C-alpha positions in Angstrom: 114.8 81.6 100.1 114.1 82.7 96.6 115.6 81.5 93.3 115.9 82.8 89.8 113.1 80.6 88.5 110.5 82.5 90.6 108.6 85.3 89.1 108.8 88.9 90.4 105.2 88.6 91.5 106.0 85.5 93.5 108.9 87.2 95.3 106.8 90.3 96.0 104.1 88.1 97.6 106.7 86.7 100.0 107.7 90.3 101.0 106.6 93.4 99.2 109.5 95.3 100.9 111.9 93.8 98.4 110.5 96.2 95.7 113.3 98.8 96.2 115.9 96.0 95.5 114.2 95.3 92.2 114.2 99.0 91.4 117.9 99.3 92.2 118.4 96.7 89.4 116.4 98.8 86.9 113.2 96.8 87.2 110.6 99.5 87.7 107.7 97.7 86.1 106.8 95.5 89.1 103.1 95.7 88.5 103.2 94.9 84.7 101.8 91.6 83.5 105.3 90.2 82.7 106.2 90.5 86.4 103.7 87.7 87.2 104.5 85.5 84.2 108.2 85.4 83.5 111.0 84.2 85.7 113.4 86.7 87.3 116.0 85.1 85.1 114.1 86.0 82.0 113.3 89.5 83.3 117.0 90.1 84.2 118.0 89.0 80.7 115.6 91.6 79.2 116.8 94.3 81.5 120.5 93.4 81.1 121.0 92.8 84.9 122.7 90.1 86.8 120.1 87.7 88.1 122.5 85.9 90.5 123.4 89.2 92.2 119.7 90.2 92.4 118.7 86.8 94.0 121.7 87.1 96.4 120.7 90.6 97.5 117.0 89.7 98.0 118.0 86.5 99.9 120.4 88.5 102.1 117.6 91.0 102.9 115.1 88.2 103.8 117.7 86.4 106.0 118.5 89.6 107.9 114.8 90.3 108.4 114.3 86.8 109.9 117.4 87.0 112.0 
């Protein structure tokens, strides 16, 4: 389970297959230095996206993958 305080890099280390979900939310710079330093909450604020919806979609994907 991920949360909005985690960095994009941390989430990608859990499962790189979530990259398309980030891209759907307009986050195409997954390899930039900010992706490893700032929280998803901060990144979403910069990109004008809903962090709660992003976290929800990623957690749904991860839950379905485990199930």
